[in-house]
N, C-alpha and C positions, 0 to 999 in steps of 0.2 A: 580262519581255519577252512571254511567252505571254499574260498577262492583257491587256497593251496591245493585242496583235494581236486578241484576242477582242473587246475593247471597240470597236476600230476596225471590225471586221466587223459587229458588232451595230449600230453607229452608221450604217454605210452601208445595212444592211438596213432599218433603221427610218426612214431618210430619205425613202423613197418611201411615201406613205400607203397605197397599194394593197398593197404588200408587208407593211407593218406590220400592216394589218388581217388579211391572210392568216396572218401569224405568230400574232397574237392568237387568231384562229379555231382554228388547229391546236392551240395550247396549251390552249384552252378545251375542245376536243373530247377531247384526251388526258386532261384532268382529269375530264371527265364519264365517260369510259370507265373510268378507274381507280375512280371512285366506284361505277359500276355493278358492276364486278367485286367490289369490297369488299362491296357490298350483297348481291350474289348469294351470295357465300361465307358471309356472315352468315346469310342465309335457309337455306342448305343445312345449316349447322351447327345451326341451330334446328330445322329439319325432322327432322334425324337425332338431335336431342337431344344433339349433341356440344358439348363445352365450347369456349368461344372461346379465342383465343391468350392473352388476358389471364387467363382462368380457369386455363389450363394453367400459365402462368408463376407465378401465385399458388399453385396447388397444389404445384408443384415446389418453391417456396420453403418451403412448410409441411412437405413431406416431408423436405427437407434439415434443417429445424429439429428435426423429430421424431427423425431419425437421430442428430443431434448430442446431443440430450437422452438418447436411449437409451444412447449410448456413455458419456455422463457418469454415468448411473445405474449402468451395468454396472461402470464403474471404481470407483465408490463402493462397490458391493456386493462387488467383489473385494477391496477393502481391508478391509471389515468381516468378510467370510467367506472367508478364504484357501482356495483350492482345493488339496487335497493330490493330487498326481499318482498316488500309490499307493492312493488311496481308490477303492473299487469302487462307491460310492454314486452316482456321477455319471451 
């Protein structure tokens, strides 16, 4: 029901060519604004030599993989070299 009402409203809004052009202009300006913000943020990160979001996400995945690998190696070592709680060499 909500979708039908929304479609009906958009249909009425776009029926008038002047209103349709105004809507298209507003949407275009919003998209341009978003692009400018993204470009500005990208330039700021580059100017400050900060990693991008994509770089941070990739690095985070690598850190997670390294932690899992370190745990796996630690588990393997603990099986090969059992640690004695009474041993003072630790």
